[in-house]
A tleap script that builds the chain and sets N, CA, C and O, in Angstrom:
source leaprc.protein.ff14SB
mol = sequence {
  NMET SER ASN THR ALA PHE VAL ASP ASP LEU
  ILE ASP CYS VAL ASP ASP VAL LEU GLY CYS
  ARG ASP GLU ILE GLY ALA ILE LYS ASP LEU
  VAL TYR ILE SER SER GLN THR TRP SER GLY
  GLY ALA PRO GLY ARG GLY THR LEU ALA GLU
  VAL LEU THR ASP VAL LEU PRO THR PRO HIE
  ILE VAL ASP LEU ARG HIE ASN SER ARG ILE
  ILE ALA ALA GLY LYS SER SER LYS GLY ASP
  ILE LEU LEU LYS ASN ILE SER ARG LYS THR
  PHE ALA THR GLU SER GLU VAL ASP GLY SER
  SER ASN ASN LYS ALA LYS GLU VAL PHE TYR
  LYS ILE GLY GLU ASN TYR TYR THR VAL VAL
  SER VAL LYS LYS LYS TYR ALA THR TRP ASP
  ILE LEU LEU ARG LYS ASN SER VAL LYS TRP
  VAL LEU LEU ARG LEU CILE
}
set mol.1.N position { 119.646 148.435 55.427 }
set mol.1.CA position { 118.480 148.549 56.427 }
set mol.1.C position { 117.696 147.671 56.524 }
set mol.1.O position { 116.821 147.405 55.701 }
set mol.2.N position { 117.932 147.072 57.621 }
set mol.2.CA position { 117.086 145.571 58.029 }
set mol.2.C position { 115.494 145.897 57.759 }
set mol.2.O position { 115.174 147.085 57.702 }
set mol.3.N position { 114.726 145.124 57.631 }
set mol.3.CA position { 113.369 145.225 57.678 }
set mol.3.C position { 112.832 145.680 59.678 }
set mol.3.O position { 111.990 146.494 60.057 }
set mol.4.N position { 113.692 144.807 60.471 }
set mol.4.CA position { 113.225 145.127 61.478 }
set mol.4.C position { 113.691 146.555 62.108 }
set mol.4.O position { 113.186 147.072 63.105 }
set mol.5.N position { 114.977 147.198 61.168 }
set mol.5.CA position { 115.329 148.632 61.863 }
set mol.5.C position { 114.303 149.550 60.862 }
set mol.5.O position { 114.125 150.752 61.063 }
set mol.6.N position { 113.816 148.987 60.028 }
set mol.6.CA position { 113.103 150.190 59.307 }
set mol.6.C position { 111.793 150.287 59.639 }
set mol.6.O position { 111.248 151.356 59.364 }
set mol.7.N position { 111.091 149.363 60.209 }
set mol.7.CA position { 109.817 149.279 61.325 }
set mol.7.C position { 109.941 150.188 62.567 }
set mol.7.O position { 109.190 151.032 63.057 }
set mol.8.N position { 111.289 149.659 62.936 }
set mol.8.CA position { 111.331 150.494 64.714 }
set mol.8.C position { 111.225 151.973 64.049 }
set mol.8.O position { 110.176 152.572 64.285 }
set mol.9.N position { 112.013 152.506 63.396 }
set mol.9.CA position { 112.221 153.723 62.481 }
set mol.9.C position { 110.602 154.515 62.069 }
set mol.9.O position { 110.272 155.693 62.203 }
set mol.10.N position { 109.868 153.413 61.568 }
set mol.10.CA position { 108.857 153.885 61.409 }
set mol.10.C position { 107.600 154.274 62.674 }
set mol.10.O position { 106.716 155.131 62.662 }
set mol.11.N position { 107.934 153.348 63.605 }
set mol.11.CA position { 107.316 153.114 65.000 }
set mol.11.C position { 107.289 154.694 65.794 }
set mol.11.O position { 106.401 155.301 66.394 }
set mol.12.N position { 108.855 155.037 65.440 }
set mol.12.CA position { 109.586 156.312 66.266 }
set mol.12.C position { 108.631 157.598 66.160 }
set mol.12.O position { 108.244 158.431 66.979 }
set mol.13.N position { 108.351 157.321 64.317 }
set mol.13.CA position { 107.976 158.681 63.637 }
set mol.13.C position { 106.497 158.969 63.621 }
set mol.13.O position { 105.991 160.070 63.405 }
set mol.14.N position { 105.672 157.488 63.958 }
set mol.14.CA position { 104.404 157.262 63.748 }
set mol.14.C position { 103.100 158.134 64.478 }
set mol.14.O position { 102.013 158.191 63.903 }
set mol.15.N position { 103.310 158.741 65.681 }
set mol.15.CA position { 102.794 159.566 66.260 }
set mol.15.C position { 102.894 160.983 65.653 }
set mol.15.O position { 101.874 161.668 65.725 }
set mol.16.N position { 103.963 161.500 65.076 }
set mol.16.CA position { 103.789 162.576 64.141 }
set mol.16.C position { 102.711 162.868 63.033 }
set mol.16.O position { 101.918 163.771 62.766 }
set mol.17.N position { 103.134 161.484 62.455 }
set mol.17.CA position { 102.364 161.597 61.140 }
set mol.17.C position { 100.374 161.513 61.294 }
set mol.17.O position { 99.517 162.184 60.718 }
set mol.18.N position { 100.265 160.559 62.165 }
set mol.18.CA position { 99.165 160.334 62.752 }
set mol.18.C position { 98.659 161.368 63.482 }
set mol.18.O position { 97.432 161.275 63.454 }
set mol.19.N position { 99.116 162.589 64.314 }
set mol.19.CA position { 98.801 163.524 65.271 }
set mol.19.C position { 98.551 164.499 64.014 }
set mol.19.O position { 98.015 165.529 64.423 }
set mol.20.N position { 98.716 164.517 62.906 }
set mol.20.CA position { 98.083 165.600 61.818 }
set mol.20.C position { 96.911 165.902 61.745 }
set mol.20.O position { 96.540 167.046 61.482 }
set mol.21.N position { 95.962 164.712 62.015 }
set mol.21.CA position { 94.346 165.330 61.898 }
set mol.21.C position { 94.050 165.945 63.166 }
set mol.21.O position { 93.143 166.777 63.135 }
set mol.22.N position { 94.703 165.690 64.468 }
set mol.22.CA position { 94.445 166.217 65.706 }
set mol.22.C position { 94.545 167.870 65.635 }
set mol.22.O position { 93.695 168.674 66.020 }
set mol.23.N position { 96.187 168.217 64.862 }
set mol.23.CA position { 96.657 169.127 64.953 }
set mol.23.C position { 95.852 170.170 63.804 }
set mol.23.O position { 96.237 171.330 63.956 }
set mol.24.N position { 95.077 170.055 62.967 }
set mol.24.CA position { 94.068 170.311 61.630 }
set mol.24.C position { 92.873 170.488 62.629 }
set mol.24.O position { 92.194 171.508 62.510 }
set mol.25.N position { 92.561 169.580 63.602 }
set mol.25.CA position { 91.297 169.769 64.092 }
set mol.25.C position { 90.571 168.778 63.033 }
set mol.25.O position { 89.454 169.277 62.887 }
set mol.26.N position { 90.643 167.834 62.375 }
set mol.26.CA position { 90.117 167.001 61.172 }
set mol.26.C position { 89.788 165.652 61.899 }
set mol.26.O position { 90.299 164.643 61.412 }
set mol.27.N position { 88.851 165.490 63.206 }
set mol.27.CA position { 89.237 164.479 63.886 }
set mol.27.C position { 87.359 164.238 64.147 }
set mol.27.O position { 86.732 165.211 64.563 }
set mol.28.N position { 86.808 163.267 63.943 }
set mol.28.CA position { 85.258 162.785 63.859 }
set mol.28.C position { 84.769 162.935 65.365 }
set mol.28.O position { 83.787 163.619 65.653 }
set mol.29.N position { 85.528 162.243 66.306 }
set mol.29.CA position { 84.933 162.371 67.614 }
set mol.29.C position { 86.122 161.726 68.481 }
set mol.29.O position { 86.883 160.885 68.002 }
set mol.30.N position { 86.227 162.279 70.030 }
set mol.30.CA position { 87.284 161.731 70.804 }
set mol.30.C position { 87.239 160.365 71.101 }
set mol.30.O position { 86.184 159.742 71.230 }
set mol.31.N position { 88.457 159.842 71.223 }
set mol.31.CA position { 88.469 158.470 71.556 }
set mol.31.C position { 88.950 157.968 72.826 }
set mol.31.O position { 90.085 158.301 73.167 }
set mol.32.N position { 88.178 157.129 73.666 }
set mol.32.CA position { 89.088 156.643 75.267 }
set mol.32.C position { 89.032 155.250 75.291 }
set mol.32.O position { 88.199 154.535 74.734 }
set mol.33.N position { 90.168 154.853 76.115 }
set mol.33.CA position { 89.889 153.561 76.678 }
set mol.33.C position { 89.356 153.994 77.985 }
set mol.33.O position { 89.981 154.904 78.531 }
set mol.34.N position { 87.939 153.340 78.815 }
set mol.34.CA position { 87.398 153.501 79.571 }
set mol.34.C position { 87.875 152.017 80.741 }
set mol.34.O position { 87.772 150.821 80.468 }
set mol.35.N position { 88.288 152.517 81.779 }
set mol.35.CA position { 88.353 151.237 82.265 }
set mol.35.C position { 87.254 151.380 83.863 }
set mol.35.O position { 87.055 152.400 84.524 }
set mol.36.N position { 86.759 150.110 84.081 }
set mol.36.CA position { 85.943 150.461 84.681 }
set mol.36.C position { 85.968 149.528 85.996 }
set mol.36.O position { 85.756 148.354 85.691 }
set mol.37.N position { 86.176 149.737 87.419 }
set mol.37.CA position { 86.299 149.129 88.768 }
set mol.37.C position { 85.284 149.133 89.407 }
set mol.37.O position { 84.671 150.154 89.719 }
set mol.38.N position { 84.941 147.902 89.710 }
set mol.38.CA position { 83.870 147.969 90.700 }
set mol.38.C position { 84.289 147.634 92.005 }
set mol.38.O position { 85.128 146.751 92.187 }
set mol.39.N position { 83.773 148.267 92.923 }
set mol.39.CA position { 84.075 148.039 94.386 }
set mol.39.C position { 83.440 146.745 95.228 }
set mol.39.O position { 83.560 146.328 96.380 }
set mol.40.N position { 82.979 146.488 94.487 }
set mol.40.CA position { 82.725 144.981 95.351 }
set mol.40.C position { 82.728 143.601 94.707 }
set mol.40.O position { 81.910 142.681 94.703 }
set mol.41.N position { 84.347 143.837 93.975 }
set mol.41.CA position { 84.912 142.596 93.288 }
set mol.41.C position { 84.115 141.862 92.197 }
set mol.41.O position { 84.242 140.654 92.001 }
set mol.42.N position { 83.243 142.699 91.459 }
set mol.42.CA position { 82.844 141.827 90.556 }
set mol.42.C position { 81.981 142.884 89.711 }
set mol.42.O position { 81.351 143.786 90.265 }
set mol.43.N position { 82.008 142.680 88.215 }
set mol.43.CA position { 81.136 143.872 87.760 }
set mol.43.C position { 79.668 143.658 87.914 }
set mol.43.O position { 79.082 142.583 87.784 }
set mol.44.N position { 79.124 144.872 88.220 }
set mol.44.CA position { 78.024 145.137 88.795 }
set mol.44.C position { 77.559 144.885 90.475 }
set mol.44.O position { 76.500 144.807 91.098 }
set mol.45.N position { 78.631 144.831 90.699 }
set mol.45.CA position { 78.552 144.823 92.421 }
set mol.45.C position { 79.420 146.059 93.015 }
set mol.45.O position { 80.592 146.329 92.751 }
set mol.46.N position { 78.619 146.671 93.803 }
set mol.46.CA position { 79.194 148.078 94.770 }
set mol.46.C position { 79.198 149.226 93.748 }
set mol.46.O position { 78.244 149.403 92.991 }
set mol.47.N position { 80.363 150.047 93.747 }
set mol.47.CA position { 79.893 151.066 93.261 }
set mol.47.C position { 81.101 151.087 92.169 }
set mol.47.O position { 82.260 150.808 92.477 }
set mol.48.N position { 80.657 151.484 90.738 }
set mol.48.CA position { 81.399 151.973 89.461 }
set mol.48.C position { 82.410 153.523 89.469 }
set mol.48.O position { 82.108 154.716 89.484 }
set mol.49.N position { 83.851 152.693 89.449 }
set mol.49.CA position { 84.782 154.096 89.260 }
set mol.49.C position { 85.241 153.532 87.843 }
set mol.49.O position { 85.516 152.432 87.365 }
set mol.50.N position { 85.161 155.249 87.296 }
set mol.50.CA position { 85.692 154.869 85.398 }
set mol.50.C position { 87.120 155.806 85.459 }
set mol.50.O position { 87.214 156.814 86.161 }
set mol.51.N position { 88.007 155.379 84.753 }
set mol.51.CA position { 88.945 156.037 84.570 }
set mol.51.C position { 88.875 156.123 82.769 }
set mol.51.O position { 88.441 155.328 81.935 }
set mol.52.N position { 89.356 157.135 82.682 }
set mol.52.CA position { 89.311 157.354 81.031 }
set mol.52.C position { 90.540 157.709 80.478 }
set mol.52.O position { 91.171 158.514 81.163 }
set mol.53.N position { 91.135 157.300 79.307 }
set mol.53.CA position { 92.314 157.347 79.054 }
set mol.53.C position { 92.224 157.629 77.413 }
set mol.53.O position { 91.796 156.804 76.605 }
set mol.54.N position { 92.718 158.979 77.078 }
set mol.54.CA position { 92.806 159.387 75.934 }
set mol.54.C position { 93.269 158.519 75.117 }
set mol.54.O position { 93.997 157.705 75.685 }
set mol.55.N position { 93.099 158.293 73.594 }
set mol.55.CA position { 93.409 157.538 72.805 }
set mol.55.C position { 93.856 158.600 71.292 }
set mol.55.O position { 93.203 158.871 70.284 }
set mol.56.N position { 95.318 159.010 71.754 }
set mol.56.CA position { 95.878 159.951 71.048 }
set mol.56.C position { 97.253 159.490 70.372 }
set mol.56.O position { 98.012 158.800 71.052 }
set mol.57.N position { 97.625 159.858 69.000 }
set mol.57.CA position { 96.915 160.595 68.194 }
set mol.57.C position { 95.777 159.854 68.159 }
set mol.57.O position { 95.856 158.639 68.342 }
set mol.58.N position { 94.414 160.540 67.892 }
set mol.58.CA position { 93.094 160.401 67.559 }
set mol.58.C position { 93.039 159.537 66.315 }
set mol.58.O position { 93.365 159.974 65.211 }
set mol.59.N position { 92.514 157.991 66.578 }
set mol.59.CA position { 92.439 156.970 65.203 }
set mol.59.C position { 91.312 157.802 64.547 }
set mol.59.O position { 90.551 158.705 64.896 }
set mol.60.N position { 91.614 156.919 63.188 }
set mol.60.CA position { 90.511 157.125 62.249 }
set mol.60.C position { 89.517 156.631 62.701 }
set mol.60.O position { 89.945 155.731 63.423 }
set mol.61.N position { 88.265 156.630 62.761 }
set mol.61.CA position { 86.933 156.009 63.031 }
set mol.61.C position { 86.148 155.860 61.706 }
set mol.61.O position { 85.757 156.829 61.056 }
set mol.62.N position { 85.908 154.308 61.286 }
set mol.62.CA position { 85.061 153.507 60.341 }
set mol.62.C position { 83.992 153.368 60.905 }
set mol.62.O position { 84.046 152.880 62.034 }
set mol.63.N position { 82.631 153.739 60.343 }
set mol.63.CA position { 81.596 153.317 60.653 }
set mol.63.C position { 81.037 152.274 59.834 }
set mol.63.O position { 80.611 152.521 58.706 }
set mol.64.N position { 81.015 151.180 60.313 }
set mol.64.CA position { 80.309 149.804 59.293 }
set mol.64.C position { 79.074 149.500 59.068 }
set mol.64.O position { 78.716 148.416 58.605 }
set mol.65.N position { 78.190 150.597 59.432 }
set mol.65.CA position { 76.694 150.207 59.526 }
set mol.65.C position { 76.103 150.604 57.944 }
set mol.65.O position { 74.977 150.599 57.449 }
set mol.66.N position { 77.087 150.852 57.575 }
set mol.66.CA position { 76.249 150.786 56.157 }
set mol.66.C position { 77.327 150.158 54.749 }
set mol.66.O position { 77.590 150.579 53.622 }
set mol.67.N position { 77.705 149.008 55.525 }
set mol.67.CA position { 78.902 148.310 55.107 }
set mol.67.C position { 78.130 146.930 54.674 }
set mol.67.O position { 78.472 145.928 55.302 }
set mol.68.N position { 77.406 146.816 53.948 }
set mol.68.CA position { 76.585 145.270 54.069 }
set mol.68.C position { 77.194 144.047 53.302 }
set mol.68.O position { 76.658 142.949 53.149 }
set mol.69.N position { 78.875 144.607 52.684 }
set mol.69.CA position { 79.755 143.490 52.234 }
set mol.69.C position { 80.119 142.951 53.386 }
set mol.69.O position { 80.076 141.731 53.547 }
set mol.70.N position { 80.494 143.731 54.267 }
set mol.70.CA position { 81.333 143.335 55.925 }
set mol.70.C position { 80.619 142.682 56.536 }
set mol.70.O position { 81.043 141.592 56.919 }
set mol.71.N position { 79.325 143.068 56.851 }
set mol.71.CA position { 78.229 142.579 57.754 }
set mol.71.C position { 78.079 141.069 56.860 }
set mol.71.O position { 78.515 140.043 57.383 }
set mol.72.N position { 77.672 141.039 55.996 }
set mol.72.CA position { 77.675 139.620 55.122 }
set mol.72.C position { 78.572 138.587 55.347 }
set mol.72.O position { 78.283 137.397 55.219 }
set mol.73.N position { 79.798 139.075 55.726 }
set mol.73.CA position { 80.856 137.776 56.137 }
set mol.73.C position { 81.259 137.354 57.173 }
set mol.73.O position { 82.267 136.716 57.480 }
set mol.74.N position { 79.989 137.937 58.005 }
set mol.74.CA position { 79.981 137.861 59.364 }
set mol.74.C position { 81.104 138.042 60.668 }
set mol.74.O position { 80.999 137.480 61.758 }
set mol.75.N position { 82.097 138.890 60.291 }
set mol.75.CA position { 82.820 138.952 61.306 }
set mol.75.C position { 82.205 140.512 62.117 }
set mol.75.O position { 82.559 140.827 63.253 }
set mol.76.N position { 81.268 141.326 61.287 }
set mol.76.CA position { 80.568 142.389 61.750 }
set mol.76.C position { 79.536 142.386 62.011 }
set mol.76.O position { 78.808 141.576 61.438 }
set mol.77.N position { 79.015 143.234 62.937 }
set mol.77.CA position { 77.446 143.336 62.568 }
set mol.77.C position { 77.103 144.834 62.725 }
set mol.77.O position { 77.934 145.688 63.034 }
set mol.78.N position { 75.630 145.096 62.452 }
set mol.78.CA position { 75.136 146.519 62.378 }
set mol.78.C position { 75.535 147.300 63.505 }
set mol.78.O position { 75.019 146.969 64.573 }
set mol.79.N position { 76.488 148.444 63.519 }
set mol.79.CA position { 76.197 149.518 64.511 }
set mol.79.C position { 78.097 149.189 64.811 }
set mol.79.O position { 78.680 149.660 65.788 }
set mol.80.N position { 78.591 148.560 64.050 }
set mol.80.CA position { 80.238 148.214 64.810 }
set mol.80.C position { 80.903 149.558 63.967 }
set mol.80.O position { 80.593 150.215 62.974 }
set mol.81.N position { 81.967 149.556 64.942 }
set mol.81.CA position { 83.094 150.485 64.378 }
set mol.81.C position { 84.529 149.873 64.366 }
set mol.81.O position { 84.901 149.022 65.174 }
set mol.82.N position { 85.347 150.425 63.301 }
set mol.82.CA position { 86.516 150.053 63.224 }
set mol.82.C position { 87.385 151.386 63.464 }
set mol.82.O position { 87.202 152.455 62.881 }
set mol.83.N position { 88.128 151.181 64.199 }
set mol.83.CA position { 89.328 152.471 64.850 }
set mol.83.C position { 90.396 152.086 64.182 }
set mol.83.O position { 90.883 151.019 64.555 }
set mol.84.N position { 91.150 152.894 62.888 }
set mol.84.CA position { 92.118 152.350 62.300 }
set mol.84.C position { 93.407 153.487 62.833 }
set mol.84.O position { 93.252 154.581 63.375 }
set mol.85.N position { 94.535 152.872 62.508 }
set mol.85.CA position { 95.531 153.664 63.176 }
set mol.85.C position { 96.014 154.047 64.415 }
set mol.85.O position { 96.668 155.077 64.579 }
set mol.86.N position { 95.692 153.186 65.390 }
set mol.86.CA position { 95.786 153.425 66.566 }
set mol.86.C position { 97.582 152.864 67.106 }
set mol.86.O position { 98.082 151.752 67.276 }
set mol.87.N position { 98.110 154.278 67.233 }
set mol.87.CA position { 99.868 154.206 67.449 }
set mol.87.C position { 100.523 153.200 68.506 }
set mol.87.O position { 100.474 153.412 69.718 }
set mol.88.N position { 101.162 152.048 67.914 }
set mol.88.CA position { 101.927 151.276 68.328 }
set mol.88.C position { 103.160 151.841 69.207 }
set mol.88.O position { 103.856 151.112 69.914 }
set mol.89.N position { 103.345 153.292 69.067 }
set mol.89.CA position { 104.436 153.845 70.073 }
set mol.89.C position { 103.531 154.077 71.362 }
set mol.89.O position { 103.761 153.639 72.489 }
set mol.90.N position { 102.682 154.692 71.044 }
set mol.90.CA position { 101.680 155.180 72.312 }
set mol.90.C position { 101.399 153.935 73.180 }
set mol.90.O position { 101.680 153.849 74.375 }
set mol.91.N position { 100.597 152.639 72.159 }
set mol.91.CA position { 100.165 151.524 72.904 }
set mol.91.C position { 100.878 150.449 72.275 }
set mol.91.O position { 100.517 150.155 71.135 }
set mol.92.N position { 101.960 149.708 72.873 }
set mol.92.CA position { 103.272 149.103 72.454 }
set mol.92.C position { 102.489 147.705 72.490 }
set mol.92.O position { 102.848 146.960 71.578 }
set mol.93.N position { 101.665 147.266 73.193 }
set mol.93.CA position { 101.403 145.630 73.454 }
set mol.93.C position { 99.822 145.868 72.948 }
set mol.93.O position { 99.060 146.832 72.866 }
set mol.94.N position { 99.773 144.507 72.671 }
set mol.94.CA position { 98.003 144.274 72.289 }
set mol.94.C position { 97.072 144.383 73.889 }
set mol.94.O position { 95.975 144.823 74.232 }
set mol.95.N position { 98.050 143.814 74.452 }
set mol.95.CA position { 97.174 144.004 75.816 }
set mol.95.C position { 96.522 145.529 76.482 }
set mol.95.O position { 95.543 145.716 77.204 }
set mol.96.N position { 97.592 146.554 75.853 }
set mol.96.CA position { 97.083 147.950 76.105 }
set mol.96.C position { 95.608 148.191 75.213 }
set mol.96.O position { 94.776 149.075 75.420 }
set mol.97.N position { 95.586 147.565 74.601 }
set mol.97.CA position { 93.934 147.779 73.187 }
set mol.97.C position { 93.240 146.786 73.128 }
set mol.97.O position { 92.175 147.057 72.574 }
set mol.98.N position { 93.343 145.351 73.546 }
set mol.98.CA position { 92.373 144.529 73.264 }
set mol.98.C position { 91.374 144.445 74.501 }
set mol.98.O position { 90.909 143.326 74.721 }
set mol.99.N position { 90.983 145.501 75.345 }
set mol.99.CA position { 89.739 145.603 76.065 }
set mol.99.C position { 90.413 144.203 77.480 }
set mol.99.O position { 89.533 143.893 78.283 }
set mol.100.N position { 91.492 143.654 77.644 }
set mol.100.CA position { 91.303 142.403 78.353 }
set mol.100.C position { 91.678 143.128 80.141 }
set mol.100.O position { 92.140 144.251 80.341 }
set mol.101.N position { 91.429 142.425 80.878 }
set mol.101.CA position { 91.971 142.668 82.474 }
set mol.101.C position { 92.465 141.248 83.067 }
set mol.101.O position { 92.142 140.132 82.659 }
set mol.102.N position { 93.192 141.521 83.962 }
set mol.102.CA position { 93.479 140.477 84.522 }
set mol.102.C position { 92.877 140.660 86.178 }
set mol.102.O position { 93.160 139.911 87.113 }
set mol.103.N position { 91.993 141.846 86.232 }
set mol.103.CA position { 91.205 142.080 87.204 }
set mol.103.C position { 89.651 141.844 87.331 }
set mol.103.O position { 88.790 142.580 86.849 }
set mol.104.N position { 89.437 140.697 88.058 }
set mol.104.CA position { 87.728 140.719 87.911 }
set mol.104.C position { 86.786 141.574 88.220 }
set mol.104.O position { 85.618 141.543 87.831 }
set mol.105.N position { 87.432 142.577 89.134 }
set mol.105.CA position { 86.541 143.966 89.177 }
set mol.105.C position { 86.664 145.028 87.995 }
set mol.105.O position { 85.995 146.056 87.893 }
set mol.106.N position { 87.552 144.622 87.211 }
set mol.106.CA position { 87.741 145.341 86.272 }
set mol.106.C position { 87.596 145.393 84.727 }
set mol.106.O position { 88.300 144.664 84.027 }
set mol.107.N position { 86.751 146.189 84.224 }
set mol.107.CA position { 86.054 145.808 82.908 }
set mol.107.C position { 87.085 147.063 81.924 }
set mol.107.O position { 87.613 148.068 82.401 }
set mol.108.N position { 87.127 146.693 80.753 }
set mol.108.CA position { 87.833 147.657 79.826 }
set mol.108.C position { 86.798 147.704 78.489 }
set mol.108.O position { 86.410 146.717 77.864 }
set mol.109.N position { 86.435 149.195 78.201 }
set mol.109.CA position { 85.735 149.196 76.898 }
set mol.109.C position { 86.759 150.330 76.035 }
set mol.109.O position { 87.920 150.727 76.134 }
set mol.110.N position { 85.634 150.568 75.182 }
set mol.110.CA position { 86.024 152.171 74.353 }
set mol.110.C position { 84.990 152.862 74.275 }
set mol.110.O position { 83.850 152.420 74.133 }
set mol.111.N position { 85.363 154.178 74.377 }
set mol.111.CA position { 84.332 155.120 74.800 }
set mol.111.C position { 84.695 156.060 73.604 }
set mol.111.O position { 85.823 156.528 73.453 }
set mol.112.N position { 83.411 156.348 72.584 }
set mol.112.CA position { 83.380 157.217 71.472 }
set mol.112.C position { 82.004 157.896 71.576 }
set mol.112.O position { 80.935 157.286 71.546 }
set mol.113.N position { 82.176 159.466 71.723 }
set mol.113.CA position { 81.102 160.319 71.904 }
set mol.113.C position { 80.374 159.901 73.231 }
set mol.113.O position { 80.899 160.135 74.320 }
set mol.114.N position { 79.373 159.389 73.141 }
set mol.114.CA position { 78.748 158.916 74.620 }
set mol.114.C position { 78.643 157.402 74.479 }
set mol.114.O position { 78.537 156.765 75.527 }
set mol.115.N position { 78.657 156.841 73.497 }
set mol.115.CA position { 78.830 155.232 73.318 }
set mol.115.C position { 79.971 154.614 73.927 }
set mol.115.O position { 81.033 155.203 74.130 }
set mol.116.N position { 79.695 153.219 74.262 }
set mol.116.CA position { 80.610 152.496 74.722 }
set mol.116.C position { 80.462 150.890 74.058 }
set mol.116.O position { 79.438 150.241 73.844 }
set mol.117.N position { 81.902 150.535 73.828 }
set mol.117.CA position { 82.247 149.566 73.209 }
set mol.117.C position { 82.756 148.661 73.191 }
set mol.117.O position { 83.801 149.008 73.743 }
set mol.118.N position { 82.905 147.373 72.911 }
set mol.118.CA position { 83.813 146.191 73.656 }
set mol.118.C position { 84.404 145.818 72.246 }
set mol.118.O position { 83.832 145.967 71.166 }
set mol.119.N position { 85.831 145.236 72.496 }
set mol.119.CA position { 86.745 145.013 71.376 }
set mol.119.C position { 86.095 143.607 70.978 }
set mol.119.O position { 85.809 142.706 71.766 }
set mol.120.N position { 85.917 143.606 69.552 }
set mol.120.CA position { 85.668 142.007 68.982 }
set mol.120.C position { 87.126 141.804 68.300 }
set mol.120.O position { 87.441 140.623 68.151 }
set mol.121.N position { 87.779 142.479 67.995 }
set mol.121.CA position { 89.163 141.625 67.197 }
set mol.121.C position { 90.259 143.250 67.222 }
set mol.121.O position { 89.989 144.451 67.245 }
set mol.122.N position { 91.757 142.309 67.200 }
set mol.122.CA position { 92.607 143.489 67.032 }
set mol.122.C position { 93.481 143.056 65.936 }
set mol.122.O position { 93.593 141.842 65.765 }
set mol.123.N position { 94.100 143.840 65.186 }
set mol.123.CA position { 94.784 143.569 64.074 }
set mol.123.C position { 96.132 144.461 64.354 }
set mol.123.O position { 96.030 145.681 64.482 }
set mol.124.N position { 97.306 143.845 64.436 }
set mol.124.CA position { 98.481 144.302 64.517 }
set mol.124.C position { 99.198 144.875 62.870 }
set mol.124.O position { 99.392 144.268 61.817 }
set mol.125.N position { 99.357 145.791 63.138 }
set mol.125.CA position { 100.201 146.139 61.591 }
set mol.125.C position { 101.326 146.811 62.079 }
set mol.125.O position { 101.494 146.909 63.294 }
set mol.126.N position { 102.438 147.478 60.952 }
set mol.126.CA position { 103.731 147.323 61.240 }
set mol.126.C position { 103.795 148.642 62.461 }
set mol.126.O position { 104.558 148.501 63.417 }
set mol.127.N position { 103.223 149.487 62.378 }
set mol.127.CA position { 102.965 150.938 63.116 }
set mol.127.C position { 101.936 150.962 64.023 }
set mol.127.O position { 101.866 151.733 64.980 }
set mol.128.N position { 101.043 150.019 63.688 }
set mol.128.CA position { 99.630 150.928 64.212 }
set mol.128.C position { 98.868 149.551 64.283 }
set mol.128.O position { 99.197 148.590 63.589 }
set mol.129.N position { 97.555 149.530 65.408 }
set mol.129.CA position { 96.711 148.831 65.457 }
set mol.129.C position { 95.219 149.323 65.003 }
set mol.129.O position { 94.772 150.454 65.192 }
set mol.130.N position { 94.514 148.193 64.338 }
set mol.130.CA position { 93.244 148.335 63.775 }
set mol.130.C position { 92.087 147.392 64.681 }
set mol.130.O position { 92.277 146.176 64.682 }
set mol.131.N position { 90.932 147.921 65.424 }
set mol.131.CA position { 90.699 147.369 66.388 }
set mol.131.C position { 89.270 147.586 66.002 }
set mol.131.O position { 88.797 148.718 65.902 }
set mol.132.N position { 88.499 146.357 65.760 }
set mol.132.CA position { 86.987 146.569 65.424 }
set mol.132.C position { 86.074 146.394 67.147 }
set mol.132.O position { 86.177 145.755 68.194 }
set mol.133.N position { 85.247 147.383 66.544 }
set mol.133.CA position { 84.464 147.516 68.263 }
set mol.133.C position { 83.189 147.200 67.968 }
set mol.133.O position { 82.684 147.326 66.853 }
set mol.134.N position { 82.511 146.685 69.186 }
set mol.134.CA position { 80.927 146.311 68.968 }
set mol.134.C position { 80.162 147.160 69.883 }
set mol.134.O position { 80.509 147.036 71.058 }
set mol.135.N position { 79.254 147.953 69.670 }
set mol.135.CA position { 78.523 148.562 70.467 }
set mol.135.C position { 77.966 147.878 71.624 }
set mol.135.O position { 77.332 146.842 71.423 }
set mol.136.N position { 78.145 148.402 73.033 }
set mol.136.CA position { 77.162 147.997 73.806 }
set mol.136.C position { 75.609 148.333 73.990 }
set mol.136.O position { 75.163 149.481 73.993 }
set mol.137.N position { 74.837 147.153 74.146 }
set mol.137.CA position { 73.086 147.294 74.260 }
set mol.137.C position { 73.202 148.187 75.554 }
set mol.137.O position { 73.999 148.371 76.474 }
set mol.138.N position { 71.382 148.862 74.916 }
set mol.138.CA position { 71.033 149.572 76.031 }
set mol.138.C position { 70.881 149.104 77.176 }
set mol.138.O position { 71.056 149.825 78.158 }
set mol.139.N position { 70.444 147.507 77.319 }
set mol.139.CA position { 70.721 147.297 78.424 }
set mol.139.C position { 71.999 147.208 79.185 }
set mol.139.O position { 71.935 147.385 80.401 }
set mol.140.N position { 72.985 146.993 78.713 }
set mol.140.CA position { 74.189 147.187 79.466 }
set mol.140.C position { 74.277 148.409 80.091 }
set mol.140.O position { 74.582 148.466 81.282 }
set mol.141.N position { 73.995 149.629 79.284 }
set mol.141.CA position { 74.290 150.946 79.939 }
set mol.141.C position { 72.984 151.160 80.995 }
set mol.141.O position { 73.103 151.982 81.904 }
set mol.142.N position { 72.063 150.591 80.879 }
set mol.142.CA position { 70.969 150.964 82.114 }
set mol.142.C position { 71.076 149.915 83.299 }
set mol.142.O position { 70.165 149.919 84.127 }
set mol.143.N position { 72.066 149.066 83.431 }
set mol.143.CA position { 72.554 148.432 84.425 }
set mol.143.C position { 73.717 149.246 85.004 }
set mol.143.O position { 74.136 149.008 86.137 }
set mol.144.N position { 74.134 150.012 84.385 }
set mol.144.CA position { 75.263 150.553 85.126 }
set mol.144.C position { 74.572 151.793 85.526 }
set mol.144.O position { 75.155 152.392 86.430 }
set mol.145.N position { 73.341 152.413 85.040 }
set mol.145.CA position { 72.840 153.702 86.044 }
set mol.145.C position { 71.793 153.248 87.367 }
set mol.145.O position { 71.282 154.196 87.962 }
set mol.146.N position { 71.471 151.927 87.827 }
set mol.146.CA position { 70.949 151.500 88.678 }
set mol.146.C position { 71.740 151.706 89.614 }
set mol.146.O position { 71.456 151.340 90.754 }
savepdb mol mol.pdb
quit
């Protein structure tokens, strides 16, 4: 069996394996991709419409607040979150998970609990994605309430 065929077979069954945590109720928080579109054509202009997409199977959430070794390396900041094992079967392309948008009126974030996060980096693995997230500021949240 070639390496490519093995990876394809792995991707085909990855959701079943990753979904075990969901089935037994061993998830920390639900994770959503939040697509926010502004009626005025640019962020902060007009009315905000939010569409939440479930990230299923639910990824493993690693809180990096207490990992000073990672923070000292410069890639992470206090309060960052690492989402591990996001299914490449469910989210096949990087553009589906990297928080980007070609629409000037649309912003894409991750929502975990009541907090919103911006994508810092994306790492592609054989059958999954790992995504480093940075919590959005209080100022960012307040601007959406006005």
